[in-house]
N, C-alpha and C positions, 0 to 999 in steps of 0.2 A: 507595349509599343503599338501605336495605331498603324493600320495599313491604309495608305493613301492610294488613290487612283493613279495608275501609271500613265503618263502622257504618251509614251511611245506605244504602249498597248492600245491606247485610245486611237492613235493614228491608224494602227493596223485593224482596229475594230474586231479584235480576236474574241473567241468564246471566253477566254480568261478575263478580258476586259468587261464583256457583257455580264459575266458572273459577279465580278467585283462591283460593277455598277449597280446591279440589282441588290446586292447586299448593302451597299452604301445608301441607296434610296430607302430600303427598309429600315436601316438604322436611323436615318433622318426622320422618317415617319414615326418610328417608335419614340425617339427623343422628343419630338413635337408633342406627342400624346402625353408623355410623362411630365414634360414641362408644364403643359396646360393643366394637368392634374395637380401638380404642386402649386401652381398659381391659384387654382380654384380652392384648394385646401387652405392656402395662406389667406385668401380673402375671407373664407369662413372663420378661420382662427381670429383674424383681426376684427371681424364683425362681432364674434363672441366676446373678444376682449373689450371692445367698446361697450357692449351690453353690460359686461361685468363692471366696467368703470362707472357706467350710469347707475347701476344698482348700488355700487359702493358709495357713490355720491349721495344717493337717497338714504343709505344707511348712516352716513355722516350727518345728514340733515336730521335723522332721528336722534343721533347723539346730541346734536345741538339743541333739540327740543328737551332732552334730559337736562341740559345746562340751564335752559330757561325755567324748567320745573323746579330745579334745586337752587334757584337764584339766591335764596336766603342762606345757603350753606356754602361758605367761602372755600372750604377744602374740596368739596365735590366740584364746584364750579371751576376752580383753578385746574384740577386734574383733568376734567373733561375738556376744558378749553385747550390745554397744552397738547393732549393727545389728539384732539381734533385738528389742530394746526399741523402736527406731524403727519397724520394720515392724509390730510389735504395735499401735502407735498408729495406723498407717495403716489397719490392719484395722478399728480402732474407727471411724475416719473413714468408711470404706466402709460399715460397718454403719449408721451414722447417715444416710449418703446414701440407701441403699436404703429405710430407714424413712421418710425425708422424701419420697422419690419416690412411695412407695406412698400416703402421705397426700395429697400434692399432686395426683396424677393420679387414682388409683382413688377415694379418698374424696370428693373434690370433685365429680368427674363423676358418681359414684353419687348424691350428694345432688341434683345437677341433675336427673337422670332420675327419681329417686324423688319429688322435690318436685312436679313438674309433670305428667309423663306419665300416672300413674294417674288423676289428676283430669280430665285432658284426655280420656282414653278413656271415663270414666264420663259426662262431659258430652256427648261425641259420640254415645254410645249413646242417651241421652235425646233429643238433637237429631234423630237419624235416626228414632227412634220417633215423636216429635211431628210430624216432617215427613210420615211416612206417614199419621198421623191427619189432618193438615191436607189432604193429597191426597184422602183419603176424604171429608172434610167438604165440600170444594169440589165433588167429583163429585156428592155427594148433594144439595147445594144447587142445582146446575144441573139436576138431574133432577126437582125438585118441580114439579107442575102449577100453573098460575096460578089454577086453579079450586079449589085447596085452600089457602086463606089461612092456616089454622092450621098445616098442615104446612110451608108456606113460611116462616112466622114462626119455627117451631122450628129449621128448617134454617139460617135466617139467624143466629139466636142462637148455635147450635152452631159455625157457621163463624167468627163473630167471636171467640168464646172460644178456639177452637182456634188461630186465627191469632195472637191475643195471646200465648198460651202459647208458640207456636212462636217468635215474635219475641224473647221473653225468653230462651229457651234459645239461640237463634241468637246474640243479643248476648253472652251469657255465654261461649259457645263461642268466638266471635271474640276476646273480651277475653283469654281464657286462652291462645289461640294467639299473640296479639300480645305478651302478657307473656312467654311462653316465648321468642319470638324476641328480645326485648330482653334477658332474663336470660341466655340461653345464651351470648351474646357475652362478658358480664362473667365468667361462671363459667369458660368455656373459657380466656379470656385469663388470668384469675387463676390457674387451674390450671397453665398452661404457665409463667407467670411464677414461681410458687412452685417449680416444678421447676428452672428456670434459677437461681433464687436458691440452691436447695440445691446445685446444681452449682458455683456461684460460691463458696459457703462451703467446699465440699469441696476445691477446688483452692487456695483461700486458706489453708486449714489445712495442706494438704500443702506449700505453698510456705514457710509459716512454719516448719514442722517441719524441712524440708530446710535452710532458712537457719540454724536453730539448730544443725543437725548439721554445718555447714560446718567449725567448728574441730575437731570430732571427726574428720571425714573428712580434714582436712589432717594431723592427728596420725597417723591410720591410714595415709595415703599415705607419710609419712616412715618409719613403721614397716615398711610394705611394701617401700619402697625398701631400707631397711637389711636386711630379711629376705631380699630378693632377692640383695643383695651377699653376705650371710652364706651363703646357699644355694649360690651359685656358688663361693665360696671353699671351702665344705665338700665340694662335689662334686669339685672339683679335688684337694683333700687326699685324699679317698677313692680317687680314681683313681690318685694317686701311691702311696698305701699298697698298693692292690691290685697295682699293677705291681711294687712292691718285694717284696711277699710272694710274688708269682708267680715272680719271678726267684730269690728266696732259698730258698723252702721248697717250692714246688710241684714236687717231684722224684719223687713217688710213694712216698717213704719215709714210714713212720709218724711222727707228730709227737707229742712229749710236751713239757710245759711244766715246766721245772726252774728254780727260783730259789734259788741258793746264798746270796744275801744275806738271805733270809727263812727261815733255819734249814733250808735244804735241802728246802723243800717241792717236791713233784712231783705231776703229774697226767697221766693218759693212759689208753689202753685196755690191758687185760691179759686173758688167759684165766685163769679160776679153775676149779680142779678141785673137783668136788663131793666131800664126805666120805662120801657114800652108797656103797652097794655097786656101783652101776653106774659110778661114777667118770666122770660126764659132765663136759664142759668147756663153760663159758659165758663169752662175752665181755662184760666189764663195764667201767665207767669208775671208775678208782681215783684217789684223791688223799689227801695227808696234810694234816692240819689239827689244831692244838692237841695235838700229840703223839699223834694217833690216825691209824689207817689206815681210810679210809672208802671204800665203793664203792656204785655205783648200777647196778641191773640195766637200767633204762631211765629215760628222762626223765619218764615218767608215774608212777614209783614213788618213794617216799621213800628217801633214802640210808640205808645200813646200816653201822654201825660194826663193822668186822672185828676190829680190835685197839684197845681203848680206852686202852692205855698202852704205847707202843712201848719204854719203858725196860725192860719185862719181856720183851722179845722179842729174838731173834737172827735174823739174815738170812744165808743162804749160798746158793751156787750148787748146783743139783741136776743132776747129769750121769748118774744111774744109771737114768733112765727113757728110754723110746723117743722121747718128744717133745723137740724142741730148745728152746733158749733158756729153760729153766725155772729157777726159784729157789724157795727155801722160807723161810717165816717160822715160827719156833717160839716158843711160850711155855709157861708151866707147864700151862695148861689145854688148849691145842690147837695144831695146826700147820696150815699152809695152803700149797698148792702153786700158784704162779702162773707164767704163761708170757708172755714178751714176743714181739714180732714179729721181733726181730733180736738178734744178740749185743751190738751197741752199746747197744740199748735195755735189755737185761738188765743190763749193767754200770751204766748210768745209774741204774736203779731200785735196784740193790743199794747203790751209793754214796750215793744220796739218802736211802734208809731208814736206813742206818748213820749218816749225818750227822745226821738227825733224832734218833736215839738219843743220840749224843754231846752234841749241843747241849741236849737235854732234861735230861741229867744235870748239865751245867755251869751252866745258867741256871735251875735249879729254884727257888732261893731268890728271885732277882730277879723271876722270873715270878710267884711267889706274892704277893710284896709289891705288884707292879703290879696284880695281879688284885684284891687287897683294896682298894687305892685306887680302882680303877674301880668296884667294887661299892658302895663307900661314897659315891660321888658321887651327888648327887640327880639324878633323871631330869628332863630338860627338858620342861616342859609347853608344847606349842605354843599360841601366842596365838590366840584366836578370830578369824576373819576380820573385819576392821573394816568399817564402812560406808564408802562413798566419802566423802572429806573434806567436800565441800559438804553432803552429806546428813546426816552426823553433826552438823555445826554447826547446820544449819537445824532439826533436830528438838529442839534444846535450848530453843527459844522456847516461851513459854506457849501451850499448845493446838496446837502445830505437829505433834503426833504423829497427828492426824486431819485429814481434809480440812476446810477452813474452811467450805465451803458445804453438804456432805452428810454429813460425819462419818465417811467411810470411813477405815479404819485404814491406816497405812503409806503416806502420800502420797509420791510421787516427783517432783512438779512444784511449781513456785512461781511467783508473780507478783512480779517484782522491784520494781515501782513501788508495789504495794499492800503488800508485805511479808507475804505469806501463803503457806501451802502448800496443795496441793490434789491430788486424785486425777486419774487420766488422763482420765476422762470429763468432769469439770468443767473440766480444762485445755483440752479441745477447745471447750467452750462459751465459755471466757474468750478463746480465740483469735478466735472469731467476733465478739467485741465490738469488736475493733480494738486496735492497739497504743497508741492514745491513751488507752484506758481500762485495759488490762491487758497487761503484757509478760510472756508466759509463757516459762519456761525450765525445762529438766530439771535436777534435782538430782544426776543420775547421769551424764548425757551431756555437759552443758555445763560450761565453766569459769566459776568465780565469783571475783570480786575480794573482798578482805576486807571492804570497806565495804558491799558488797551483801549479804554474809552477816550483817553487823551489823544491817541493816535487818530481816531475818527474825527476828533474836533480840530486838531492842528492841521492834519492833512485834509481829508474830506474829498468829496467828489469834484469840487471846483478846482482844487490844487492838482489832484491826480490827472484830471482831464487836461489841465494845462500842460502836463508833462507828456502823457501818453497819446494825446490828440493834438499836439502842437502843430504838426505838419500833415493835414488831411491829404489822403491820396486822391488823385484826379479820378473822377467818375464814380467814386465810392461814397455813398451817402450814409450817415449814421442812422441806424434803425430807430423807430419810434416804439411806443408801447404796443401799438396794434400791428407791428411788422411780424411776418412769419418767423417761426423759431429758427429756421435755417439761416435767415438773414442775420439774426442776432448772434447766432453761433459763429458765423463767418466773421462778423465784425469783432467779436470778443477775441477770437483766435488771432486775427490780424493785429489787434491792439496790444494784447498781453503776451502772446507766444512769439509772434514774428516781429512785434514792435515796429510796424511799418510807419507809424505816425510820429515816432520819436525823432526829434532833431538830432542828427549825428554831428560829431565833431568834424568840421570841414578841414581842419589842419592835420588830421590824423593820416599818416601815410599808409598805414595798413591796420587791419583789425586788431592785431596784438598791441600796437602802440595806442590805439584808441582805448583798449581795455585797460592798459597800464595807467593812462591818464585819468580815466574814470575811477580806477581804484585809488589813485592819489587824492582825487576830489572827495571820494567817499570817506577816506581816512580823515581828512581835514574837517569835513562836515560833521563827522562823528565826534571829533575832538571838541568842536564848538557847540554841538547839540542842535545843528540846523537840520530839522527833519525834512524840509522841502528839498534842500540840496542833497541830502542822502537819498531820498526817493528818486531824484533826477539822475544821480550817479548810477544807481542800480538799473534804472531804465535805459541808460546809455551803454550798459554792458559791463559795469563793474562787478567783480566777484566778491561776495560778502566775506569769504574766508581768505582773501588775497593777503599775503604777507608783504608788508611794505619794506623793501630793502633799505630805504633811506631812513626808516624809523626802527632799525634793529630787528626787523622781522615781525613787527607788531601788526595785528589785524585791526579792522575798524572797531571790533568789539572792545579790544584792549584800549583803543583810543577813546571810546565813549566812557569806559571806566575811569580813565585818567581825567577826562573833561568833566565828569560828574553829572551828565544828563541822563536821568532815569528813563525818559521817553526814548532817547536815542538807543539806549541799551535794550529796551523792550522791542523796539522796531527791528534791530539787527537780529535778535533772538527769534523773533517771529519769521524772519526771512532766511532762517537756516544757519545763523552764525554758530560756529563751534565754540561751546562755552569753555572747553578745556584746552584750546589751542595756546601754545606758549611761544614766546619770542626767542631770540638768540641767547638770552640769559636765563632761559627756563622759567620765565614769569608769565602768568596768564592774566586774564581779566580780574580774577579774584585777588591776585597779588597786587595789581594796580589799584583796585578799589580799597584794599586794606592800607596800602601805602599812602594814598591821598585822603583817606578818612571819609569815604563816601558810603555811609551806612545803607542808604537805599539800594545802591548797586550790590552791596554784599548780600542783602536780603534777597534781591531778585536773582542773583547768580546762584546762591545756595538753593533757591527754590527750583532753578532750572538744571540742577544736577552738577554744579561745579565741584571739582575735587578739592576738598579743604585740606587734604594731606599732601598735595603736590609740593615738592621742594624745588627751589631754583638752584642755580649753579653754586650758590653759597650755602645751600642746605637749609634755607629759611622757607618755612611754609607760611600761609597767610596769617595764622594765629601768632607766630613769632614776630612777623612784621608788624602786626597791630600792637603787640606788647612793646616792641622797640620804639614805635612812633607814638605810643601812649594815646591811642584812640580807645577810650573806655567802652563806648557803645559797641564797637566792632569786636573788641575782646570778649564782651559779654555774649554777643550773638554767636561767635565762632565756638566759644566754650560750651554754650548751651546746645548748639548743633552737634558738636562732637560728643557731648554727654548723652544726648538723645539717641545718636546713632549707636553708641556703645551699649546703651540700655536695650535698644531694640535687638542688637545682635546677640546679647546675652540671653534673651528670651527664647532663642532657637526658632526652628522652622514653625513649630506649632504655637508660638507665642502670640502676643497681641499684634493685630494687623496694623492698627493706626499708630501714629506718632504720639509721644507724650503730650498730654493736653496742655500742661504748663508751657512747654516749649512752643506749641502752636499758638497759644495766646500771646506770648511775648513776641514771637515772630510776626504775628498779624498786627500787633500794635506798632512795631517798628516800620512795617511796610506801609501802613496807613499814614503814619506820621511823615514818612519820606515822600509819600505821594501828595498829601494834602497840606502839610505844614513842615516843610523841610528845614526852615530856619531854627526849629526847636532842636534839631539834631546837631547842635554845636559840638565842636571837639572838646572833650573833657580830659584834662590831664590828671594824672594821679601820681603819687610819690613812688619813687623806686623802692623805698623801704617797704611800702605796703605790698608791692609786687613780689618782692623777695619773700615776705612773710606768707603771702598767699601761695607762692610756689612751694614753700616748705610744707604748708598744710595739705 
């Protein structure tokens, strides 16, 4: 319990008060020095963190250079690109953390010191000055002679006035010190709490990001495993090839490549004699191609055509000069002397060149026709690199080409339950709201189901802004892409948490009535599959799991299962609908989907954890309802799901982790057909006799 300065002791100016005052002043001085030390250390920490962020950004630039270096390898490029995007978002989170830390520690503590200490110092100076005046007045009053009544009266009046002024300043000084002691606790605790809240938000955002990246990391792990196997196999193949070539060709003899099946083409090193007067010899790489003899002086220089038409040449051995293994090529314009490294290589070159000449004469017409056909064929124009599939679909929605909250171009993130796209900074703010308000996913890193993408197309930024920004608040302007983060955060919280800009029902007498009316509208919209009306009802206060008493306690999810809208069902599940809620008759959404023959809803509800064994008041579970109503596809699905679950349970704790592959394939086919081609899922009847026979088997 803190000890405050006693105002009555202050009036008396007792030694106890002076002792308490000295201790309080020393406490204030010590607190000031410690606060300044904390602020200095915080500034150093933030500066070091900003340097770390800059170095981290340089490191990611290095990873991006890796991506450019391995641009021909799709696996490495995809892995590095996805990791780079995730790490870029982590840097954004770290930058936000340092900014919030600086605001929480430095700004709040600076406000504490600047608000109280200057005024306390000024008041203390006046307090000390008046105290000195009081001391002088007391001494003067004591020294006046009793025989001088006029002087005594003046001294007494001066003493009273000075003491009264001193008491006022002393009381003000004590009040300021006591207020500072009270306020400093609040400000210091609030500062530390704000810092811890920033840390909590940072780790929460990082956890959500890594959780969203888990499917990508699993895909990368499988790719890495496959790449490791391919690498081992390739290394083994290279070692075998190396050993084979070493045993076959590494004999010290010169190597040439001759391919008789390709028109006698040949390539290898030869010495070429210069036609200048000095007759120097230079070793060059020669090869035949397209009825031409071409050579390269070095790998750094472009190749040179020595003879552009071998049909006009003759080749023969040259034995009249001093150098060995020489042969000569002659044409009408020029001749050239070449030298091989051995007699065998010379013979191979002569035979290969002569073979090229013979084949060129024989296949001249065929080659010309083939060349004409090839030249007349249109050149293939490579397709431009497409967007990732989810991103390409999401950007088709109205207004989805820009961030829903700040308008930044090319958003790469989306809220699956709100049906909007957003930039990376706004996505971090949405994550801090909690998944009960906004479920943020990446349009490039995460996998998306067809119905989730439909929500982004049917709703989209334009529709949602028409609901959540229908009634702008006076004096509050929507942030832009360049606005500070705190402005964006304030706008998003006003928009989605407090729903300040949503048009309220003017006829609702109280909040409960408004909520009930919104719940009724949500149920009717779910029944008809009107996503816009459903989003509007939720924005106006409808509870997603509200039981409609006028509809026998059914929720909106059960209504969507009755109505048959797969998108409505997905929208409600994404917004927290209870998949296993049951009405007054014990029937849930899965019972309704089985009753009305909606195969797509059955797939979706099973996928979201609906209890397929739940029985209604008559003892009927969804499978028995599907058999009774003769919906063959749903019977197949439910039986397969039940069989798969029983097989998985029979394997025990250490059994297979994944579901049966056959069941997953059938389940995926039904889901895709329900999403993309629902008319194919027509209700199929089958005979009661075949049912009975199947039940017996």
